[in-house]
ZAVEX-544892 format. One record per residue: residue in one letter; x, y, z of N, C-alpha, C, O in turn. Coordinates in steps of 0.05 Angstrom, whole numbers, padded with zeros to 5 digits, always signed. Example, Ala and Ser with C-alpha at 12.3 -4.5 7.8 and 13.67 -1.06 7.14 Angstrom:
REM residues 2
A+00264-00114+00156+00246-00090+00156+00264-00066+00156+00285-00066+00169
S+00257-00045+00142+00273-00021+00143+00258+00001+00157+00268+00023+00161
This chain:
REM residues 178
M+00017-00023+00000+00000+00000+00000+00018+00025+00000+00039+00025+00013
K+00009+00045-00015+00024+00069-00017+00016+00089+00004-00008+00092+00012
S+00037+00103+00014+00030+00123+00034+00025+00149+00021+00032+00153-00003
R+00013+00167+00035+00007+00193+00024+00032+00209+00018+00031+00227+00001
T+00053+00204+00031+00078+00220+00028+00096+00208+00006+00117+00220+00000
D+00090+00185-00005+00107+00173-00025+00111+00191-00050+00134+00194-00059
G+00091+00204-00060+00094+00221-00084+00100+00249-00078+00105+00265-00096
V+00100+00257-00052+00104+00285-00045+00134+00293-00048+00140+00314-00058
R+00151+00276-00040+00180+00282-00041+00189+00288-00069+00203+00309-00073
P+00183+00272-00089+00192+00279-00116+00180+00306-00125+00193+00321-00139
R+00155+00311-00118+00142+00336-00126+00156+00360-00113+00161+00380-00126
V+00163+00357-00088+00177+00379-00073+00204+00384-00086+00212+00407-00090
D+00218+00363-00094+00244+00366-00107+00240+00380-00134+00256+00397-00141
R+00220+00373-00149+00215+00386-00175+00209+00415-00171+00218+00432-00186
V+00193+00422-00151+00186+00450-00145+00211+00465-00137+00215+00488-00146
R+00227+00453-00121+00252+00466-00112+00271+00471-00137+00282+00493-00139
R+00273+00452-00154+00290+00455-00178+00278+00477-00196+00293+00493-00207
W+00252+00477-00198+00238+00498-00214+00243+00526-00202+00248+00545-00217
V+00241+00529-00176+00246+00554-00162+00275+00563-00166+00280+00587-00171
R+00294+00545-00164+00322+00552-00168+00327+00561-00197+00341+00580-00202
A+00315+00547-00215+00318+00554-00244+00306+00581-00249+00317+00598-00264
L+00283+00587-00236+00270+00612-00239+00287+00635-00228+00289+00656-00239
R+00299+00630-00205+00317+00650-00192+00341+00656-00211+00348+00679-00215
R+00353+00634-00221+00376+00638-00239+00367+00654-00264+00382+00671-00273
S+00344+00647-00275+00334+00662-00298+00328+00691-00292+00334+00708-00308
S+00317+00696-00268+00312+00723-00260+00337+00739-00257+00339+00762-00266
V+00358+00727-00245+00384+00741-00242+00395+00747-00270+00405+00769-00275
A+00394+00727-00287+00405+00731-00314+00389+00753-00329+00401+00769-00343
L+00363+00753-00326+00346+00773-00339+00352+00801-00328+00354+00820-00343
V+00355+00804-00302+00362+00829-00290+00390+00839-00300+00393+00862-00308
A+00409+00821-00301+00436+00827-00311+00434+00836-00340+00447+00856-00348
A+00419+00822-00356+00416+00829-00385+00403+00856-00388+00410+00872-00405
T+00383+00861-00371+00369+00887-00372+00388+00910-00364+00388+00931-00377
V+00404+00906-00344+00423+00927-00335+00443+00932-00357+00449+00955-00363
L+00454+00911-00369+00474+00913-00391+00461+00927-00415+00474+00945-00427
T+00437+00920-00422+00424+00932-00445+00418+00961-00440+00422+00978-00458
T+00410+00968-00416+00405+00996-00409+00430+01012-00410+00431+01034-00420
A+00452+01001-00399+00478+01015-00399+00487+01020-00428+00497+01041-00435
A+00484+00999-00445+00492+01002-00473+00475+01023-00487+00485+01039-00503
A+00449+01024-00482+00431+01043-00494+00439+01072-00485+00439+01090-00502
V+00445+01075-00460+00453+01102-00450+00479+01110-00463+00482+01133-00472
W+00499+01092-00464+00524+01099-00477+00521+01106-00506+00532+01126-00516
L+00505+01090-00521+00500+01096-00549+00485+01122-00553+00491+01137-00572
S+00467+01128-00536+00452+01153-00537+00471+01177-00533+00469+01197-00547
A+00489+01174-00514+00509+01195-00510+00527+01199-00534+00534+01222-00541
Q+00535+01177-00547+00551+01179-00571+00537+01193-00593+00548+01210-00607
V+00512+01186-00597+00496+01198-00619+00492+01228-00613+00494+01245-00631
Y+00486+01235-00588+00483+01263-00580+00509+01279-00586+00508+01301-00597
E+00531+01267-00578+00557+01281-00583+00562+01284-00613+00572+01306-00621
Q+00556+01264-00629+00560+01267-00658+00542+01289-00669+00550+01304-00687
R+00517+01290-00660+00499+01311-00670+00509+01338-00662+00507+01357-00678
Q+00519+01341-00637+00529+01367-00628+00553+01375-00645+00555+01398-00653
T+00571+01356-00651+00594+01362-00667+00586+01370-00695+00597+01389-00706
E+00568+01356-00707+00558+01363-00734+00544+01390-00734+00548+01406-00753
Q+00528+01396-00714+00515+01422-00713+00535+01444-00710+00533+01465-00723
R+00555+01440-00693+00577+01460-00690+00591+01464-00716+00597+01487-00724
R+00597+01443-00730+00610+01444-00756+00593+01461-00776+00604+01478-00790
Q+00568+01455-00777+00550+01470-00795+00548+01500-00787+00548+01517-00805
D+00547+01505-00761+00546+01533-00752+00572+01548-00759+00571+01571-00767
V+00595+01535-00756+00621+01548-00762+00622+01554-00792+00630+01576-00800
L+00615+01534-00809+00616+01538-00838+00597+01561-00846+00604+01577-00863
A+00573+01562-00835+00554+01583-00842+00565+01610-00834+00562+01629-00850
A+00576+01612-00811+00587+01638-00802+00611+01646-00819+00613+01670-00826
A+00628+01628-00826+00651+01634-00843+00642+01643-00871+00653+01662-00882
R+00623+01628-00882+00612+01636-00909+00600+01664-00908+00605+01681-00925
R+00584+01669-00887+00571+01695-00884+00592+01717-00881+00590+01739-00894
S+00612+01713-00865+00633+01732-00861+00649+01738-00886+00654+01761-00893
A+00656+01717-00901+00671+01720-00926+00654+01735-00946+00664+01752-00961
L+00628+01728-00948+00610+01742-00966+00608+01772-00959+00609+01789-00977
N+00605+01778-00933+00603+01806-00925+00629+01820-00931+00629+01844-00938
F+00652+01807-00927+00678+01819-00931+00683+01824-00961+00698+01843-00968
T+00672+01808-00979+00678+01811-01008+00655+01825-01023+00657+01828-01047
S+00635+01834-01009+00612+01848-01021+00610+01876-01009+00607+01879-00985
L+00612+01895-01027+00610+01923-01017+00600+01940-01040+00602+01933-01064
D+00588+01963-01033+00578+01982-01052+00583+02010-01042+00575+02016-01019
Y+00596+02026-01057+00603+02054-01048+00578+02070-01041+00580+02088-01025
R+00555+02063-01052+00530+02078-01047+00519+02072-01019+00504+02088-01008
H+00527+02050-01007+00518+02044-00979+00540+02029-00964+00535+02009-00951
Y+00565+02040-00966+00587+02027-00953+00585+02028-00922+00595+02010-00909
D+00573+02049-00912+00569+02050-00883+00554+02026-00873+00562+02014-00853
R+00533+02018-00887+00517+01995-00879+00534+01969-00883+00534+01952-00866
D+00548+01968-00905+00565+01944-00911+00586+01940-00890+00591+01918-00881
S+00599+01962-00882+00620+01960-00862+00609+01952-00834+00621+01938-00819
R+00585+01963-00828+00572+01955-00802+00565+01925-00802+00567+01912-00782
T+00557+01915-00826+00551+01886-00828+00576+01870-00822+00575+01850-00808
V+00599+01878-00833+00624+01864-00828+00631+01865-00798+00638+01845-00786
L+00628+01889-00786+00634+01893-00758+00616+01876-00739+00625+01867-00718
R+00591+01873-00747+00572+01857-00731+00581+01828-00729+00575+01814-00709
G+00595+01818-00749+00604+01791-00749+00633+01788-00741+00645+01766-00744
A+00645+01809-00730+00673+01809-00723+00678+01812-00693+00660+01821-00678
T+00702+01805-00685+00709+01808-00656+00740+01811-00655+00754+01806-00674
G+00749+01818-00631+00778+01818-00626+00794+01837-00643+00784+01859-00651
D+00818+01828-00650+00836+01845-00665+00825+01852-00693+00828+01875-00702
F+00812+01833-00706+00801+01838-00732+00780+01860-00730+00780+01878-00747
R+00763+01859-00710+00743+01880-00707+00756+01907-00703+00748+01927-00715
E+00776+01908-00685+00790+01933-00679+00803+01944-00704+00801+01968-00710
Q+00818+01927-00719+00832+01936-00743+00812+01946-00764+00817+01967-00777
F+00791+01931-00769+00772+01939-00789+00758+01965-00781+00755+01983-00798
A+00751+01967-00756+00738+01992-00747+00756+02016-00749+00748+02038-00757
A+00782+02012-00743+00802+02034-00746+00806+02042-00775+00812+02066-00780
Q+00802+02024-00794+00806+02031-00822+00780+02038-00836+00781+02046-00860
T+00758+02037-00823+00732+02041-00836+00730+02069-00849+00720+02072-00871
E+00739+02089-00835+00737+02117-00845+00753+02119-00871+00743+02130-00891
E+00778+02110-00871+00795+02111-00895+00783+02094-00917+00783+02102-00940
L+00774+02070-00910+00762+02052-00931+00737+02065-00943+00733+02063-00967
T+00721+02078-00926+00697+02091-00936+00704+02112-00957+00692+02114-00978
R+00725+02128-00950+00734+02149-00969+00743+02137-00995+00736+02147-01016
L+00760+02116-00994+00771+02103-01018+00749+02090-01035+00749+02093-01059
V+00731+02076-01021+00709+02063-01036+00691+02083-01050+00684+02078-01073
R+00685+02105-01037+00668+02126-01050+00683+02140-01072+00672+02144-01094
Q+00708+02146-01067+00724+02160-01087+00727+02144-01112+00725+02154-01135
N+00730+02118-01109+00734+02100-01133+00708+02088-01143+00707+02074-01163
K+00685+02095-01130+00659+02084-01137+00660+02054-01140+00651+02042-01160
S+00671+02042-01119+00675+02013-01119+00649+01998-01112+00634+02005-01094
V+00645+01976-01128+00623+01957-01122+00635+01929-01126+00648+01923-01146
S+00631+01913-01106+00641+01885-01107+00618+01867-01098+00606+01870-01077
K+00613+01848-01116+00592+01828-01110+00605+01801-01106+00614+01788-01125
G+00607+01793-01081+00620+01769-01073+00602+01744-01076+00578+01746-01075
Q+00616+01722-01079+00602+01696-01080+00621+01675-01068+00644+01672-01077
V+00612+01661-01047+00629+01640-01035+00626+01615-01052+00605+01605-01057
L+00649+01605-01060+00650+01580-01077+00653+01555-01060+00640+01535-01065
E+00670+01557-01040+00675+01533-01023+00685+01542-00996+00698+01563-00994
A+00680+01526-00977+00690+01531-00950+00696+01504-00936+00680+01485-00939
G+00718+01503-00922+00724+01478-00908+00738+01484-00881+00753+01503-00879
I+00732+01468-00862+00743+01472-00835+00770+01459-00834+00774+01436-00840
V+00790+01475-00825+00817+01465-00820+00818+01452-00793+00828+01430-00790
R+00807+01466-00773+00806+01455-00746+00783+01469-00732+00776+01491-00738
A+00772+01455-00712+00750+01467-00696+00748+01452-00670+00753+01428-00668
D+00741+01468-00649+00735+01456-00624+00709+01471-00614+00696+01484-00629
E+00703+01468-00589+00678+01479-00578+00678+01510-00578+00656+01522-00579
R+00701+01523-00578+00703+01552-00575+00716+01567-00598+00713+01591-00600
S+00730+01552-00616+00745+01566-00638+00746+01548-00662+00742+01524-00661
A+00752+01561-00685+00754+01546-00710+00771+01562-00730+00773+01587-00728
R+00783+01548-00748+00797+01560-00771+00784+01548-00796+00781+01524-00799
V+00777+01566-00815+00763+01558-00839+00777+01570-00863+00784+01594-00863
L+00780+01554-00884+00790+01565-00910+00766+01569-00928+00749+01552-00930
V+00765+01592-00941+00743+01599-00958+00754+01609-00985+00773+01624-00986
V+00741+01599-01006+00747+01609-01033+00723+01625-01042+00700+01615-01041
A+00728+01650-01050+00706+01667-01058+00713+01682-01083+00737+01689-01087
D+00694+01686-01100+00697+01703-01124+00682+01729-01120+00663+01730-01104
S+00690+01749-01134+00674+01774-01134+00678+01788-01160+00699+01786-01173
E+00657+01801-01168+00658+01818-01193+00661+01846-01182+00644+01856-01168
V+00684+01859-01190+00690+01885-01179+00688+01906-01202+00700+01902-01224
T+00674+01927-01197+00674+01950-01215+00682+01975-01199+00676+01977-01175
N+00696+01992-01212+00704+02018-01201+00712+02037-01224+00709+02029-01247
V+00721+02061-01217+00728+02080-01239+00750+02069-01257+00751+02076-01280
A+00768+02053-01246+00790+02042-01262+00781+02019-01280+00793+02014-01301
V+00761+02005-01271+00751+01981-01286+00721+01983-01287+00707+01968-01274
P+00710+02001-01304+00681+02005-01304+00665+01981-01315+00642+01978-01309
K+00678+01964-01331+00664+01941-01342+00665+01917-01324+00652+01897-01329
G+00681+01919-01303+00682+01898-01283+00706+01879-01287+00717+01876-01309
E+00714+01868-01265+00736+01849-01265+00731+01828-01244+00722+01833-01222
A+00736+01803-01252+00731+01780-01234+00756+01777-01216+00779+01778-01226
R+00751+01773-01191+00773+01768-01172+00766+01743-01156+00743+01739-01149
T+00787+01728-01150+00784+01705-01133+00800+01709-01108+00823+01717-01108
Y+00787+01703-01085+00801+01706-01059+00802+01679-01046+00783+01663-01046
R+00825+01674-01033+00828+01651-01016+00833+01663-00988+00853+01676-00983
L+00814+01658-00971+00815+01670-00944+00818+01649-00923+00806+01627-00924
Q+00833+01656-00902+00834+01639-00878+00820+01656-00856+00830+01677-00849
L+00799+01645-00846+00784+01659-00825+00787+01644-00799+00783+01620-00798
D+00793+01659-00778+00793+01647-00751+00767+01657-00738+00761+01681-00739
L+00753+01639-00726+00727+01646-00713+00728+01637-00684+00741+01618-00676
V+00713+01652-00667+00710+01645-00639+00680+01646-00632+00665+01662-00644
L+00673+01630-00613+00645+01630-00604+00642+01649-00580+00655+01646-00560
E+00625+01670-00584+00621+01690-00564+00591+01693-00560+00577+01700-00579
K+00581+01689-00536+00553+01692-00530+00534+01678-00550+00514+01688-00559
G+00543+01653-00557+00526+01637-00574+00529+01643-00604+00515+01630-00620
R+00547+01661-00612+00550+01668-00640+00579+01663-00649+00598+01669-00634
W+00583+01652-00673+00610+01649-00684+00617+01675-00697+00604+01684-00716
L+00639+01688-00688+00648+01713-00698+00676+01711-00709+00692+01695-00699
T+00682+01727-00730+00709+01726-00742+00728+01742-00726+00723+01766-00720
S+00750+01730-00718+00770+01743-00702+00795+01750-00718+00812+01766-00709
D+00798+01738-00741+00821+01744-00758+00815+01735-00787+00801+01715-00792
V+00825+01751-00806+00822+01744-00834+00849+01748-00847+00862+01768-00844
E+00858+01727-00862+00883+01729-00877+00878+01720-00905+00863+01702-00910
F+00891+01734-00924+00890+01726-00952+00912+01705-00955+00935+01711-00948
V+00905+01682-00965+00925+01661-00969+00925+01652-00998+00906+01655-01012
G+00948+01641-01006+00951+01630-01033+00945+01649-01054+00946+01643-01078
């Protein structure tokens, strides 16, 4: 005759094995969740950093193009406005030098009835970090004045140094290169 406890022991052992397996699975699941979450956070940070870098790159290029265009476009009929536009995008030594020469430049531009229509052909970043950048710009302009009334094409290769001030990229130096 079978006792009531004959079949209980194997069942208890099966339940215990099942509970142990469930615990191991739970620990593995928690570990996998922690690892997956950590990987997702790390990847998100990498994507964010890449987007920030690309946005900064685009902002630097846009500021350099704008500055080069302003620098190569002028009209004697409204040179005061043109020079103020250049100064709004300038800072540091470049701003000081340009401002110091504005009166003389205004006189020369008016005297020669100079008009220059600039066009940026290409721009590329040489180096950039969170606060500064160096950009090479190639620009063409069609220049007319009393000496060349029919116009003359000019090509400029400019090296612009920019700095980030109060959320704006401003030109701190301009050099003619090549």
